[in-house]
Backbone of each chain as nested JSON, in Angstrom:
{
  "chains": [
    {"id": "A", "residues": [
      {"number": 1, "name": "UNK", "atoms": {"N": [-27.593, 0.007, 74.967], "CA": [-26.375, -0.275, 74.204], "C": [-25.367, 0.853, 74.415]}},
      {"number": 2, "name": "UNK", "atoms": {"N": [-24.109, 0.426, 74.607], "CA": [-23.034, 1.399, 74.782], "C": [-22.325, 1.607, 73.45]}},
      {"number": 3, "name": "UNK", "atoms": {"N": [-22.002, 2.844, 73.145], "CA": [-21.29, 3.14, 71.901], "C": [-20.209, 4.165, 72.174]}},
      {"number": 4, "name": "UNK", "atoms": {"N": [-19.18, 4.118, 71.326], "CA": [-18.094, 5.083, 71.445], "C": [-17.833, 5.695, 70.077]}},
      {"number": 5, "name": "UNK", "atoms": {"N": [-17.779, 7.009, 70.043], "CA": [-17.474, 7.727, 68.809], "C": [-16.133, 8.422, 69.009]}},
      {"number": 6, "name": "UNK", "atoms": {"N": [-15.188, 8.185, 68.095], "CA": [-13.868, 8.828, 68.159], "C": [-13.739, 9.778, 66.977]}},
      {"number": 7, "name": "UNK", "atoms": {"N": [-13.447, 11.028, 67.28], "CA": [-13.379, 12.064, 66.247], "C": [-11.955, 12.606, 66.214]}},
      {"number": 8, "name": "UNK", "atoms": {"N": [-11.345, 12.533, 65.033], "CA": [-9.958, 12.99, 64.852], "C": [-9.904, 14.034, 63.756]}},
      {"number": 9, "name": "UNK", "atoms": {"N": [-8.879, 14.855, 63.807], "CA": [-8.634, 15.759, 62.687], "C": [-8.145, 14.956, 61.487]}},
      {"number": 10, "name": "UNK", "atoms": {"N": [-8.544, 15.362, 60.294], "CA": [-8.017, 14.747, 59.084], "C": [-6.518, 15.022, 58.987]}},
      {"number": 11, "name": "UNK", "atoms": {"N": [-5.779, 14.117, 58.332], "CA": [-4.345, 14.369, 58.148], "C": [-4.132, 15.709, 57.464]}},
      {"number": 12, "name": "UNK", "atoms": {"N": [-3.195, 16.472, 57.967], "CA": [-2.896, 17.765, 57.357], "C": [-3.601, 18.929, 58.015]}},
      {"number": 13, "name": "UNK", "atoms": {"N": [-4.648, 18.641, 58.822], "CA": [-5.335, 19.731, 59.519], "C": [-4.536, 20.06, 60.785]}},
      {"number": 14, "name": "UNK", "atoms": {"N": [-4.226, 21.323, 60.954], "CA": [-3.462, 21.742, 62.133], "C": [-4.301, 21.588, 63.39]}},
      {"number": 15, "name": "UNK", "atoms": {"N": [-3.679, 21.086, 64.455], "CA": [-4.366, 20.909, 65.735], "C": [-3.633, 21.758, 66.779]}},
      {"number": 16, "name": "UNK", "atoms": {"N": [-4.071, 22.99, 66.979], "CA": [-3.324, 23.892, 67.865], "C": [-3.271, 23.402, 69.303]}},
      {"number": 17, "name": "UNK", "atoms": {"N": [-4.315, 22.681, 69.762], "CA": [-4.295, 22.185, 71.14], "C": [-3.203, 21.122, 71.298]}},
      {"number": 18, "name": "UNK", "atoms": {"N": [-3.088, 20.235, 70.309], "CA": [-2.041, 19.207, 70.381], "C": [-0.656, 19.849, 70.342]}},
      {"number": 19, "name": "UNK", "atoms": {"N": [-0.511, 20.878, 69.517], "CA": [0.775, 21.574, 69.445], "C": [1.12, 22.201, 70.788]}},
      {"number": 20, "name": "UNK", "atoms": {"N": [0.126, 22.805, 71.429], "CA": [0.354, 23.44, 72.733], "C": [0.724, 22.396, 73.785]}},
      {"number": 21, "name": "UNK", "atoms": {"N": [0.061, 21.238, 73.737], "CA": [0.382, 20.17, 74.701], "C": [1.825, 19.714, 74.505]}},
      {"number": 22, "name": "UNK", "atoms": {"N": [2.205, 19.508, 73.25], "CA": [3.572, 19.036, 72.984], "C": [4.602, 20.057, 73.471]}},
      {"number": 23, "name": "UNK", "atoms": {"N": [4.336, 21.331, 73.181], "CA": [5.28, 22.374, 73.597], "C": [5.382, 22.414, 75.125]}},
      {"number": 24, "name": "UNK", "atoms": {"N": [4.248, 22.301, 75.809], "CA": [4.272, 22.327, 77.276], "C": [5.02, 21.125, 77.839]}},
      {"number": 25, "name": "UNK", "atoms": {"N": [4.808, 19.948, 77.233], "CA": [5.516, 18.75, 77.71], "C": [7.027, 18.918, 77.529]}},
      {"number": 26, "name": "UNK", "atoms": {"N": [7.427, 19.471, 76.384], "CA": [8.861, 19.725, 76.186], "C": [9.383, 20.697, 77.235]}},
      {"number": 27, "name": "UNK", "atoms": {"N": [8.603, 21.735, 77.513], "CA": [9.014, 22.719, 78.505], "C": [9.168, 22.128, 79.892]}},
      {"number": 28, "name": "UNK", "atoms": {"N": [8.408, 21.051, 80.163], "CA": [8.492, 20.39, 81.468], "C": [9.58, 19.315, 81.492]}},
      {"number": 29, "name": "UNK", "atoms": {"N": [10.308, 19.158, 80.384], "CA": [11.414, 18.208, 80.374], "C": [11.104, 16.875, 79.718]}},
      {"number": 30, "name": "UNK", "atoms": {"N": [9.904, 16.734, 79.164], "CA": [9.551, 15.467, 78.504], "C": [9.967, 15.534, 77.037]}},
      {"number": 31, "name": "UNK", "atoms": {"N": [11.294, 15.539, 76.838], "CA": [11.842, 15.739, 75.491], "C": [11.583, 14.544, 74.587]}},
      {"number": 32, "name": "UNK", "atoms": {"N": [11.201, 13.395, 75.162], "CA": [10.986, 12.192, 74.34], "C": [9.668, 12.23, 73.557]}},
      {"number": 33, "name": "UNK", "atoms": {"N": [8.843, 13.237, 73.788], "CA": [7.554, 13.314, 73.094], "C": [7.782, 13.836, 71.672]}},
      {"number": 34, "name": "UNK", "atoms": {"N": [7.557, 12.978, 70.686], "CA": [7.83, 13.327, 69.29], "C": [6.598, 13.842, 68.563]}},
      {"number": 35, "name": "UNK", "atoms": {"N": [5.423, 13.381, 68.975], "CA": [4.196, 13.834, 68.312], "C": [3.039, 13.677, 69.286]}},
      {"number": 36, "name": "UNK", "atoms": {"N": [2.058, 14.572, 69.152], "CA": [0.868, 14.54, 69.994], "C": [-0.357, 14.708, 69.093]}},
      {"number": 37, "name": "UNK", "atoms": {"N": [-1.37, 13.885, 69.314], "CA": [-2.645, 14.062, 68.613], "C": [-3.756, 14.011, 69.648]}},
      {"number": 38, "name": "UNK", "atoms": {"N": [-4.756, 14.85, 69.448], "CA": [-5.901, 14.915, 70.348], "C": [-7.061, 14.194, 69.675]}},
      {"number": 39, "name": "UNK", "atoms": {"N": [-7.734, 13.329, 70.403], "CA": [-8.911, 12.639, 69.892], "C": [-10.085, 13.0, 70.792]}},
      {"number": 40, "name": "UNK", "atoms": {"N": [-11.183, 13.393, 70.16], "CA": [-12.396, 13.702, 70.918], "C": [-13.218, 12.423, 70.958]}},
      {"number": 41, "name": "UNK", "atoms": {"N": [-13.437, 11.89, 72.157], "CA": [-14.19, 10.641, 72.282], "C": [-15.482, 10.926, 73.034]}},
      {"number": 42, "name": "UNK", "atoms": {"N": [-16.584, 10.465, 72.458], "CA": [-17.896, 10.64, 73.082], "C": [-18.478, 9.254, 73.303]}},
      {"number": 43, "name": "UNK", "atoms": {"N": [-18.79, 8.948, 74.566], "CA": [-19.389, 7.656, 74.894], "C": [-20.876, 7.867, 75.144]}},
      {"number": 44, "name": "UNK", "atoms": {"N": [-21.682, 7.03, 74.497], "CA": [-23.128, 7.2, 74.584], "C": [-23.792, 5.929, 75.08]}},
      {"number": 45, "name": "UNK", "atoms": {"N": [-24.837, 6.104, 75.879], "CA": [-25.718, 5.006, 76.241], "C": [-27.001, 5.198, 75.447]}},
      {"number": 46, "name": "UNK", "atoms": {"N": [-27.371, 4.171, 74.687], "CA": [-28.53, 4.279, 73.799], "C": [-29.629, 3.314, 74.232]}},
      {"number": 47, "name": "UNK", "atoms": {"N": [-30.88, 3.783, 74.167], "CA": [-32.039, 2.92, 74.376], "C": [-32.397, 2.296, 73.041]}},
      {"number": 48, "name": "UNK", "atoms": {"N": [-31.484, 1.502, 72.512], "CA": [-31.657, 0.904, 71.175], "C": [-30.951, -0.439, 71.238]}},
      {"number": 49, "name": "UNK", "atoms": {"N": [-31.628, -1.505, 70.856], "CA": [-31.017, -2.826, 70.982], "C": [-30.607, -3.405, 69.632]}},
      {"number": 50, "name": "UNK", "atoms": {"N": [-31.073, -2.817, 68.555], "CA": [-30.731, -3.334, 67.227], "C": [-29.43, -2.691, 66.747]}},
      {"number": 51, "name": "UNK", "atoms": {"N": [-28.413, -3.534, 66.497], "CA": [-27.101, -2.976, 66.162], "C": [-27.091, -2.196, 64.85]}},
      {"number": 52, "name": "UNK", "atoms": {"N": [-27.644, -2.721, 63.76], "CA": [-27.62, -1.927, 62.516], "C": [-28.327, -0.582, 62.671]}},
      {"number": 53, "name": "UNK", "atoms": {"N": [-29.461, -0.583, 63.381], "CA": [-30.161, 0.692, 63.596], "C": [-29.291, 1.639, 64.41]}},
      {"number": 54, "name": "UNK", "atoms": {"N": [-28.662, 1.12, 65.455], "CA": [-27.806, 1.968, 66.299], "C": [-26.672, 2.562, 65.465]}},
      {"number": 55, "name": "UNK", "atoms": {"N": [-26.062, 1.743, 64.602], "CA": [-24.955, 2.259, 63.782], "C": [-25.423, 3.359, 62.842]}},
      {"number": 56, "name": "UNK", "atoms": {"N": [-26.58, 3.143, 62.235], "CA": [-27.12, 4.165, 61.323], "C": [-27.388, 5.461, 62.075]}},
      {"number": 57, "name": "UNK", "atoms": {"N": [-28.002, 5.327, 63.242], "CA": [-28.337, 6.523, 64.02], "C": [-27.073, 7.249, 64.498]}},
      {"number": 58, "name": "UNK", "atoms": {"N": [-26.074, 6.496, 64.914], "CA": [-24.829, 7.119, 65.391], "C": [-24.133, 7.853, 64.244]}},
      {"number": 59, "name": "UNK", "atoms": {"N": [-24.182, 7.257, 63.049], "CA": [-23.592, 7.926, 61.884], "C": [-24.313, 9.257, 61.63]}},
      {"number": 60, "name": "UNK", "atoms": {"N": [-25.639, 9.227, 61.748], "CA": [-26.405, 10.472, 61.559], "C": [-26.043, 11.512, 62.619]}},
      {"number": 61, "name": "UNK", "atoms": {"N": [-25.848, 11.058, 63.867], "CA": [-25.466, 12.008, 64.935], "C": [-24.138, 12.675, 64.595]}},
      {"number": 62, "name": "UNK", "atoms": {"N": [-23.199, 11.881, 64.077], "CA": [-21.888, 12.439, 63.712], "C": [-22.044, 13.456, 62.59]}},
      {"number": 63, "name": "UNK", "atoms": {"N": [-22.818, 13.08, 61.57], "CA": [-22.922, 13.944, 60.398], "C": [-23.683, 15.231, 60.716]}},
      {"number": 64, "name": "UNK", "atoms": {"N": [-24.661, 15.127, 61.618], "CA": [-25.5, 16.3, 61.888], "C": [-24.945, 17.204, 62.979]}},
      {"number": 65, "name": "UNK", "atoms": {"N": [-24.203, 16.633, 63.931], "CA": [-23.811, 17.442, 65.085], "C": [-22.37, 17.239, 65.556]}},
      {"number": 66, "name": "UNK", "atoms": {"N": [-21.942, 15.983, 65.681], "CA": [-20.745, 15.741, 66.494], "C": [-19.438, 16.012, 65.768]}},
      {"number": 67, "name": "UNK", "atoms": {"N": [-19.388, 15.712, 64.472], "CA": [-18.139, 15.887, 63.729], "C": [-18.31, 16.949, 62.651]}},
      {"number": 68, "name": "UNK", "atoms": {"N": [-17.215, 17.547, 62.291], "CA": [-17.193, 18.489, 61.166], "C": [-16.485, 17.775, 60.018]}},
      {"number": 69, "name": "UNK", "atoms": {"N": [-17.246, 17.276, 59.028], "CA": [-16.635, 16.407, 58.017], "C": [-15.587, 17.1, 57.152]}},
      {"number": 70, "name": "UNK", "atoms": {"N": [-15.588, 18.415, 57.156], "CA": [-14.585, 19.13, 56.361], "C": [-13.188, 18.91, 56.947]}},
      {"number": 71, "name": "UNK", "atoms": {"N": [-13.094, 18.888, 58.275], "CA": [-11.764, 18.792, 58.895], "C": [-11.604, 17.57, 59.792]}},
      {"number": 72, "name": "UNK", "atoms": {"N": [-12.7, 16.815, 59.997], "CA": [-12.614, 15.7, 60.945], "C": [-13.12, 14.392, 60.334]}},
      {"number": 73, "name": "UNK", "atoms": {"N": [-12.601, 13.291, 60.848], "CA": [-13.146, 11.97, 60.53], "C": [-13.703, 11.378, 61.819]}},
      {"number": 74, "name": "UNK", "atoms": {"N": [-14.649, 10.46, 61.676], "CA": [-15.188, 9.83, 62.881], "C": [-15.212, 8.311, 62.716]}},
      {"number": 75, "name": "UNK", "atoms": {"N": [-15.163, 7.638, 63.862], "CA": [-15.168, 6.177, 63.909], "C": [-16.19, 5.788, 64.969]}},
      {"number": 76, "name": "UNK", "atoms": {"N": [-17.027, 4.809, 64.64], "CA": [-18.099, 4.387, 65.549], "C": [-17.824, 2.962, 66.018]}},
      {"number": 77, "name": "UNK", "atoms": {"N": [-17.897, 2.75, 67.332], "CA": [-17.764, 1.391, 67.881], "C": [-18.97, 1.102, 68.759]}},
      {"number": 78, "name": "UNK", "atoms": {"N": [-19.534, -0.092, 68.598], "CA": [-20.578, -0.549, 69.523], "C": [-19.896, -1.443, 70.548]}},
      {"number": 79, "name": "UNK", "atoms": {"N": [-20.121, -1.153, 71.835], "CA": [-19.322, -1.807, 72.872], "C": [-19.986, -3.028, 73.478]}},
      {"number": 80, "name": "UNK", "atoms": {"N": [-21.251, -3.277, 73.163], "CA": [-21.871, -4.497, 73.702], "C": [-22.85, -5.085, 72.708]}}
    ]},
    {"id": "B", "residues": [
      {"number": 1, "name": "UNK", "atoms": {"N": [7.604, 4.601, 70.338], "CA": [6.501, 3.907, 70.994], "C": [5.249, 4.783, 70.946]}},
      {"number": 2, "name": "UNK", "atoms": {"N": [4.112, 4.123, 70.671], "CA": [2.837, 4.835, 70.639], "C": [2.128, 4.634, 71.981]}},
      {"number": 3, "name": "UNK", "atoms": {"N": [1.542, 5.693, 72.491], "CA": [0.802, 5.592, 73.749], "C": [-0.498, 6.367, 73.641]}},
      {"number": 4, "name": "UNK", "atoms": {"N": [-1.466, 5.928, 74.427], "CA": [-2.753, 6.624, 74.458], "C": [-3.113, 6.906, 75.909]}},
      {"number": 5, "name": "UNK", "atoms": {"N": [-3.476, 8.141, 76.185], "CA": [-3.92, 8.546, 77.518], "C": [-5.386, 8.935, 77.419]}},
      {"number": 6, "name": "UNK", "atoms": {"N": [-6.218, 8.325, 78.268], "CA": [-7.65, 8.648, 78.288], "C": [-7.979, 9.32, 79.612]}},
      {"number": 7, "name": "UNK", "atoms": {"N": [-8.554, 10.501, 79.529], "CA": [-8.843, 11.293, 80.726], "C": [-10.351, 11.481, 80.83]}},
      {"number": 8, "name": "UNK", "atoms": {"N": [-10.909, 11.064, 81.962], "CA": [-12.351, 11.153, 82.194], "C": [-12.625, 11.941, 83.456]}},
      {"number": 9, "name": "UNK", "atoms": {"N": [-13.804, 12.515, 83.532], "CA": [-14.231, 13.117, 84.789], "C": [-14.494, 12.024, 85.817]}},
      {"number": 10, "name": "UNK", "atoms": {"N": [-14.178, 12.305, 87.064], "CA": [-14.521, 11.377, 88.146], "C": [-16.042, 11.286, 88.267]}},
      {"number": 11, "name": "UNK", "atoms": {"N": [-16.541, 10.127, 88.72], "CA": [-17.99, 10.001, 88.917], "C": [-18.496, 11.119, 89.841]}},
      {"number": 12, "name": "UNK", "atoms": {"N": [-19.59, 11.726, 89.456], "CA": [-20.165, 12.792, 90.271], "C": [-19.76, 14.181, 89.839]}},
      {"number": 13, "name": "UNK", "atoms": {"N": [-18.698, 14.283, 89.022], "CA": [-18.302, 15.604, 88.533], "C": [-19.177, 15.964, 87.335]}},
      {"number": 14, "name": "UNK", "atoms": {"N": [-19.771, 17.132, 87.37], "CA": [-20.632, 17.56, 86.271], "C": [-19.805, 17.813, 85.025]}},
      {"number": 15, "name": "UNK", "atoms": {"N": [-20.317, 17.373, 83.868], "CA": [-19.638, 17.586, 82.6], "C": [-20.572, 18.414, 81.711]}},
      {"number": 16, "name": "UNK", "atoms": {"N": [-20.419, 19.73, 81.736], "CA": [-21.373, 20.575, 81.001], "C": [-21.336, 20.355, 79.498]}},
      {"number": 17, "name": "UNK", "atoms": {"N": [-20.171, 19.976, 78.953], "CA": [-20.111, 19.751, 77.511], "C": [-20.933, 18.512, 77.127]}},
      {"number": 18, "name": "UNK", "atoms": {"N": [-20.805, 17.454, 77.946], "CA": [-21.582, 16.244, 77.674], "C": [-23.078, 16.525, 77.799]}},
      {"number": 19, "name": "UNK", "atoms": {"N": [-23.448, 17.325, 78.79], "CA": [-24.859, 17.69, 78.957], "C": [-25.37, 18.452, 77.742]}},
      {"number": 20, "name": "UNK", "atoms": {"N": [-24.544, 19.364, 77.224], "CA": [-24.945, 20.145, 76.047], "C": [-25.09, 19.252, 74.821]}},
      {"number": 21, "name": "UNK", "atoms": {"N": [-24.177, 18.281, 74.677], "CA": [-24.263, 17.364, 73.533], "C": [-25.559, 16.559, 73.62]}},
      {"number": 22, "name": "UNK", "atoms": {"N": [-25.852, 16.044, 74.813], "CA": [-27.07, 15.238, 74.957], "C": [-28.318, 16.066, 74.64]}},
      {"number": 23, "name": "UNK", "atoms": {"N": [-28.348, 17.292, 75.135], "CA": [-29.508, 18.146, 74.894], "C": [-29.657, 18.428, 73.394]}},
      {"number": 24, "name": "UNK", "atoms": {"N": [-28.532, 18.69, 72.733], "CA": [-28.596, 18.974, 71.293], "C": [-29.063, 17.75, 70.516]}},
      {"number": 25, "name": "UNK", "atoms": {"N": [-28.567, 16.563, 70.912], "CA": [-28.999, 15.337, 70.216], "C": [-30.502, 15.124, 70.392]}},
      {"number": 26, "name": "UNK", "atoms": {"N": [-31.012, 15.363, 71.593], "CA": [-32.45, 15.24, 71.807], "C": [-33.195, 16.24, 70.94]}},
      {"number": 27, "name": "UNK", "atoms": {"N": [-32.665, 17.45, 70.864], "CA": [-33.309, 18.478, 70.047], "C": [-33.351, 18.125, 68.572]}},
      {"number": 28, "name": "UNK", "atoms": {"N": [-32.386, 17.312, 68.125], "CA": [-32.347, 16.887, 66.717], "C": [-33.154, 15.606, 66.49]}},
      {"number": 29, "name": "UNK", "atoms": {"N": [-33.81, 15.098, 67.541], "CA": [-34.666, 13.934, 67.371], "C": [-34.041, 12.613, 67.792]}},
      {"number": 30, "name": "UNK", "atoms": {"N": [-32.831, 12.65, 68.338], "CA": [-32.179, 11.411, 68.766], "C": [-32.571, 11.117, 70.212]}},
      {"number": 31, "name": "UNK", "atoms": {"N": [-33.851, 10.764, 70.378], "CA": [-34.395, 10.599, 71.725], "C": [-33.842, 9.36, 72.424]}},
      {"number": 32, "name": "UNK", "atoms": {"N": [-33.23, 8.449, 71.66], "CA": [-32.723, 7.206, 72.26], "C": [-31.442, 7.41, 73.067]}},
      {"number": 33, "name": "UNK", "atoms": {"N": [-30.878, 8.619, 73.031], "CA": [-29.632, 8.861, 73.761], "C": [-29.938, 9.058, 75.245]}},
      {"number": 34, "name": "UNK", "atoms": {"N": [-29.498, 8.106, 76.063], "CA": [-29.824, 8.14, 77.495], "C": [-28.73, 8.794, 78.324]}},
      {"number": 35, "name": "UNK", "atoms": {"N": [-27.496, 8.692, 77.878], "CA": [-26.392, 9.299, 78.625], "C": [-25.248, 9.586, 77.671]}},
      {"number": 36, "name": "UNK", "atoms": {"N": [-24.499, 10.642, 77.993], "CA": [-23.349, 11.039, 77.183], "C": [-22.182, 11.318, 78.125]}},
      {"number": 37, "name": "UNK", "atoms": {"N": [-21.01, 10.815, 77.779], "CA": [-19.799, 11.154, 78.527], "C": [-18.725, 11.552, 77.528]}},
      {"number": 38, "name": "UNK", "atoms": {"N": [-17.949, 12.543, 77.905], "CA": [-16.882, 13.026, 77.043], "C": [-15.561, 12.481, 77.601]}},
      {"number": 39, "name": "UNK", "atoms": {"N": [-14.724, 11.94, 76.734], "CA": [-13.408, 11.459, 77.152], "C": [-12.364, 12.232, 76.356]}},
      {"number": 40, "name": "UNK", "atoms": {"N": [-11.369, 12.743, 77.062], "CA": [-10.27, 13.45, 76.405], "C": [-9.178, 12.425, 76.146]}},
      {"number": 41, "name": "UNK", "atoms": {"N": [-8.873, 12.176, 74.891], "CA": [-7.85, 11.179, 74.563], "C": [-6.674, 11.883, 73.894]}},
      {"number": 42, "name": "UNK", "atoms": {"N": [-5.484, 11.588, 74.395], "CA": [-4.261, 12.171, 73.843], "C": [-3.379, 11.021, 73.381]}},
      {"number": 43, "name": "UNK", "atoms": {"N": [-3.034, 11.025, 72.1], "CA": [-2.158, 9.985, 71.56], "C": [-0.771, 10.577, 71.389]}},
      {"number": 44, "name": "UNK", "atoms": {"N": [0.226, 9.848, 71.893], "CA": [1.59, 10.374, 71.863], "C": [2.52, 9.392, 71.161]}},
      {"number": 45, "name": "UNK", "atoms": {"N": [3.472, 9.939, 70.426], "CA": [4.585, 9.156, 69.895], "C": [5.807, 9.498, 70.731]}},
      {"number": 46, "name": "UNK", "atoms": {"N": [6.426, 8.46, 71.309], "CA": [7.547, 8.676, 72.229], "C": [8.836, 8.093, 71.662]}},
      {"number": 47, "name": "UNK", "atoms": {"N": [9.919, 8.827, 71.818], "CA": [11.249, 8.302, 71.482], "C": [11.771, 7.557, 72.696]}},
      {"number": 48, "name": "UNK", "atoms": {"N": [11.072, 6.493, 73.055], "CA": [11.406, 5.726, 74.271], "C": [11.03, 4.299, 73.959]}},
      {"number": 49, "name": "UNK", "atoms": {"N": [11.956, 3.37, 74.155], "CA": [11.669, 1.985, 73.783], "C": [11.438, 1.094, 75.001]}},
      {"number": 50, "name": "UNK", "atoms": {"N": [11.755, 1.586, 76.187], "CA": [11.58, 0.77, 77.392], "C": [10.179, 0.998, 77.949]}},
      {"number": 51, "name": "UNK", "atoms": {"N": [9.403, -0.075, 78.017], "CA": [8.001, 0.072, 78.403], "C": [7.828, 0.598, 79.839]}},
      {"number": 52, "name": "UNK", "atoms": {"N": [8.515, 0.025, 80.835], "CA": [8.327, 0.557, 82.199], "C": [8.703, 2.04, 82.301]}},
      {"number": 53, "name": "UNK", "atoms": {"N": [9.8, 2.433, 81.639], "CA": [10.182, 3.852, 81.667], "C": [9.093, 4.698, 81.01]}},
      {"number": 54, "name": "UNK", "atoms": {"N": [8.583, 4.234, 79.87], "CA": [7.534, 4.993, 79.18], "C": [6.317, 5.155, 80.083]}},
      {"number": 55, "name": "UNK", "atoms": {"N": [5.918, 4.08, 80.761], "CA": [4.739, 4.166, 81.638], "C": [4.957, 5.16, 82.766]}},
      {"number": 56, "name": "UNK", "atoms": {"N": [6.154, 5.12, 83.354], "CA": [6.462, 6.063, 84.441], "C": [6.41, 7.502, 83.934]}},
      {"number": 57, "name": "UNK", "atoms": {"N": [7.005, 7.745, 82.784], "CA": [7.04, 9.1, 82.232], "C": [5.63, 9.577, 81.859]}},
      {"number": 58, "name": "UNK", "atoms": {"N": [4.825, 8.682, 81.299], "CA": [3.458, 9.072, 80.914], "C": [2.639, 9.42, 82.158]}},
      {"number": 59, "name": "UNK", "atoms": {"N": [2.836, 8.637, 83.22], "CA": [2.143, 8.946, 84.479], "C": [2.544, 10.342, 84.982]}},
      {"number": 60, "name": "UNK", "atoms": {"N": [3.847, 10.649, 84.888], "CA": [4.309, 11.979, 85.311], "C": [3.684, 13.078, 84.445]}},
      {"number": 61, "name": "UNK", "atoms": {"N": [3.579, 12.815, 83.128], "CA": [2.961, 13.821, 82.246], "C": [1.518, 14.094, 82.658]}},
      {"number": 62, "name": "UNK", "atoms": {"N": [0.806, 13.011, 83.011], "CA": [-0.583, 13.187, 83.445], "C": [-0.653, 13.994, 84.726]}},
      {"number": 63, "name": "UNK", "atoms": {"N": [0.216, 13.645, 85.678], "CA": [0.145, 14.291, 86.991], "C": [0.572, 15.751, 86.919]}},
      {"number": 64, "name": "UNK", "atoms": {"N": [1.534, 16.051, 86.043], "CA": [2.064, 17.416, 85.995], "C": [1.291, 18.335, 85.066]}},
      {"number": 65, "name": "UNK", "atoms": {"N": [0.68, 17.779, 84.019], "CA": [0.089, 18.668, 83.01], "C": [-1.275, 18.224, 82.491]}},
      {"number": 66, "name": "UNK", "atoms": {"N": [-1.398, 16.941, 82.133], "CA": [-2.525, 16.571, 81.268], "C": [-3.844, 16.395, 82.007]}},
      {"number": 67, "name": "UNK", "atoms": {"N": [-3.8, 15.897, 83.234], "CA": [-5.035, 15.635, 83.968], "C": [-5.089, 16.497, 85.221]}},
      {"number": 68, "name": "UNK", "atoms": {"N": [-6.296, 16.762, 85.652], "CA": [-6.51, 17.451, 86.922], "C": [-7.014, 16.404, 87.92]}},
      {"number": 69, "name": "UNK", "atoms": {"N": [-6.135, 15.924, 88.815], "CA": [-6.508, 14.777, 89.658], "C": [-7.671, 15.05, 90.612]}},
      {"number": 70, "name": "UNK", "atoms": {"N": [-7.974, 16.297, 90.834], "CA": [-9.107, 16.62, 91.715], "C": [-10.423, 16.185, 91.08]}},
      {"number": 71, "name": "UNK", "atoms": {"N": [-10.538, 16.378, 89.77], "CA": [-11.816, 16.09, 89.108], "C": [-11.701, 15.032, 88.015]}},
      {"number": 72, "name": "UNK", "atoms": {"N": [-10.48, 14.593, 87.705], "CA": [-10.316, 13.676, 86.574], "C": [-9.507, 12.438, 86.964]}},
      {"number": 73, "name": "UNK", "atoms": {"N": [-9.771, 11.351, 86.245], "CA": [-8.932, 10.155, 86.34], "C": [-8.277, 9.944, 84.98]}},
      {"number": 74, "name": "UNK", "atoms": {"N": [-7.13, 9.251, 84.972], "CA": [-6.496, 8.981, 83.685], "C": [-6.108, 7.512, 83.589]}},
      {"number": 75, "name": "UNK", "atoms": {"N": [-6.034, 7.05, 82.337], "CA": [-5.688, 5.666, 82.029], "C": [-4.628, 5.713, 80.932]}},
      {"number": 76, "name": "UNK", "atoms": {"N": [-3.578, 4.916, 81.104], "CA": [-2.46, 4.919, 80.155], "C": [-2.419, 3.577, 79.437]}},
      {"number": 77, "name": "UNK", "atoms": {"N": [-2.323, 3.613, 78.118], "CA": [-2.144, 2.388, 77.327], "C": [-0.923, 2.545, 76.441]}},
      {"number": 78, "name": "UNK", "atoms": {"N": [-0.088, 1.508, 76.398], "CA": [1.015, 1.47, 75.422], "C": [0.538, 0.635, 74.24]}},
      {"number": 79, "name": "UNK", "atoms": {"N": [0.658, 1.183, 73.034], "CA": [0.017, 0.559, 71.876], "C": [0.945, -0.337, 71.073]}},
      {"number": 80, "name": "UNK", "atoms": {"N": [2.234, -0.353, 71.352], "CA": [3.111, -1.277, 70.63], "C": [4.233, -1.775, 71.534]}}
    ]}
  ]
}
């Protein structure tokens, strides 16, 4: 089973990498860029065929390792 | 206009961060994880209403700053 986890900063959390990207784009002449957000996406292949079990396990992976719940939110998608 | 750029390593390019994530997940007992890939996603808000112009400009942003074409591929999506 293929899964995708998208991890974003919570609203209000400063994202210095996104700020740096926006500043660099402006410096290169891309003045139309009004906002930039960075999303960390992790795609996983799982040896698990049961969807509810896969969702539970992916949530545990996020809570234990992949996301920092204090400053980040995560979204889980099963792709097949 | 909202746009999303997804940047991935080309097939065959080693991704040490993905390898580290997979190893850590195995160490935490998530043995069902068979493969991990990391995708860098950048979401942009553009002050541009013409779709073809936006696509051209986003491609230029990727080529000039956001992606390294030697080791990475990029995909552009316009979200509205």
